[in-house]
C-alpha positions as CSV (number, residue, x, y, z in Angstrom):
1,X,-1.9,-34.2,-11.6
2,X,-3.2,-31.4,-13.7
3,X,-3.1,-28.2,-11.7
4,X,-4.5,-25.0,-13.1
5,X,-2.3,-21.9,-12.7
6,X,-3.9,-18.5,-12.2
7,X,-1.6,-16.3,-14.3
8,X,-3.2,-13.1,-13.2
9,X,-2.7,-14.0,-9.5
10,X,0.9,-15.0,-10.2
11,X,1.6,-11.7,-12.1
12,X,0.1,-9.7,-9.2
13,X,2.2,-11.5,-6.7
14,X,5.4,-10.8,-8.7
15,X,4.5,-7.2,-9.1
16,X,3.9,-6.8,-5.4
17,X,7.5,-7.8,-4.8
18,X,8.7,-4.8,-6.8
19,X,8.9,-1.1,-5.7
20,X,6.3,1.3,-7.0
21,X,8.5,2.7,-9.8
22,X,9.3,-0.8,-11.1
23,X,5.6,-1.8,-10.9
24,X,4.5,1.3,-12.9
25,X,7.2,0.7,-15.5
26,X,6.3,-2.9,-16.0
27,X,2.6,-2.2,-16.2
28,X,3.2,0.5,-18.8
29,X,5.2,-2.0,-20.8
30,X,2.4,-4.6,-20.5
31,X,-0.2,-1.9,-21.5
32,X,1.7,-1.4,-24.8
33,X,1.2,-5.1,-25.7
34,X,-2.0,-6.0,-23.8
35,X,-4.0,-3.0,-22.5
36,X,-6.7,-5.2,-21.1
37,X,-4.3,-7.2,-19.0
38,X,-2.7,-3.9,-17.7
39,X,-6.1,-2.8,-16.6
40,X,-6.8,-6.1,-14.8
41,X,-3.4,-5.9,-13.1
42,X,-4.0,-2.3,-11.9
43,X,-7.4,-3.2,-10.6
44,X,-6.0,-6.1,-8.5
45,X,-2.7,-4.7,-7.5
46,X,-2.5,-3.2,-4.0
47,X,-0.1,-0.2,-3.8
48,X,1.0,2.1,-1.0
49,X,-1.1,4.8,-2.5
50,X,-4.2,2.6,-1.8
51,X,-3.8,3.4,1.9
52,X,-5.8,6.5,1.2
53,X,-8.9,4.2,1.2
54,X,-8.4,3.0,4.8
55,X,-11.0,3.9,7.3
56,X,-10.1,4.8,10.9
57,X,-11.1,1.3,12.1
58,X,-9.0,-0.3,9.4
59,X,-6.0,2.0,10.3
60,X,-6.4,1.0,14.0
61,X,-6.2,-2.7,12.9
62,X,-3.2,-2.1,10.8
63,X,-1.4,-0.2,13.6
64,X,-1.7,-3.4,15.7
65,X,0.9,-5.0,13.4
66,X,3.2,-2.1,12.4
67,X,5.3,0.3,14.4
68,X,4.9,4.1,14.1
69,X,8.5,4.5,13.2
70,X,8.1,2.2,10.2
71,X,5.0,4.1,9.2
72,X,6.7,7.4,9.6
73,X,9.7,6.3,7.5
74,X,7.3,4.8,4.8
75,X,5.4,8.0,4.6
76,X,8.5,9.9,3.5
77,X,8.0,8.3,0.1
78,X,4.2,8.7,0.0
79,X,2.0,11.1,-1.9
80,X,0.8,14.2,0.0
81,X,-2.8,12.8,-0.3
82,X,-1.9,9.5,1.4
83,X,0.2,11.2,4.1
84,X,-2.6,13.8,4.9
85,X,-5.3,11.1,4.9
86,X,-3.4,8.9,7.4
87,X,-2.2,11.8,9.6
88,X,-5.8,13.1,9.9
89,X,-6.8,9.8,11.4
90,X,-4.4,10.0,14.3
91,X,-4.7,11.5,17.8
92,X,-2.7,14.7,18.3
93,X,0.1,12.8,20.1
94,X,0.3,10.0,17.6
95,X,0.3,12.5,14.7
96,X,3.1,14.4,16.3
97,X,5.2,11.2,16.7
98,X,4.7,10.3,13.0
99,X,5.5,13.8,11.9
100,X,8.7,13.6,13.9
101,X,9.7,10.6,11.9
102,X,8.8,12.4,8.7
103,X,11.0,15.4,9.6
104,X,13.9,13.4,11.0
105,X,17.4,13.2,9.4
106,X,17.5,12.1,5.7
107,X,17.3,8.3,5.2
108,X,18.3,6.3,2.1
109,X,15.5,5.7,-0.4
110,X,16.1,1.9,0.0
111,X,15.1,2.2,3.7
112,X,11.9,4.1,2.8
113,X,11.0,1.5,0.2
114,X,11.7,-1.3,2.6
115,X,9.4,0.3,5.2
116,X,6.7,0.6,2.6
117,X,7.1,-3.0,1.6
118,X,6.8,-4.1,5.3
119,X,3.5,-2.2,5.6
120,X,2.1,-3.5,2.3
121,X,2.9,-7.1,3.3
122,X,0.8,-6.5,6.4
123,X,-1.9,-4.8,4.4
124,X,-2.1,-7.6,1.9
125,X,-2.2,-10.2,4.7
126,X,-5.1,-8.4,6.5
127,X,-6.9,-7.8,3.2
128,X,-6.6,-11.5,2.3
129,X,-8.0,-12.4,5.8
130,X,-10.9,-10.0,5.3
131,X,-9.9,-7.7,8.2
132,X,-9.5,-4.6,6.0
133,X,-10.9,-3.6,2.6
134,X,-9.2,-1.3,0.1
135,X,-12.1,-0.3,-2.0
136,X,-11.6,2.3,-4.7
137,X,-15.4,2.6,-5.0
138,X,-16.1,5.7,-3.0
139,X,-19.8,5.2,-3.2
140,X,-19.4,2.0,-1.0
141,X,-19.4,2.6,2.7
142,X,-17.7,0.2,5.1
143,X,-18.8,-0.1,8.7
């Protein structure tokens, strides 16, 4: 049986198993040897930073599968842009709850990265099922 292997897909799946710093480091190394491949990987790789492209409806769908405490912990390692974008979608009470998790006692970076990975696993599953779209094309509107 001659089965074709999709190398790009395999590379993306491997990268998604790494934390953000390791992803960026590996893509930078790939870019030195094959800039075109690095661009393809970046275009297809979903990162925690891509949550800034979620709409309110998509965020509601995501929250059906994740707990607020996991989200609050994950946001400790997120950019201000992502954190602000997500917090601005929440009701006052929900926003307060997430902010409480953000301001809680210090937690190990490994816990923050694990929370981000849990969220991204759900995001990728929902994206693959077509339930959410992470489009970097700001001219495209999703309804």
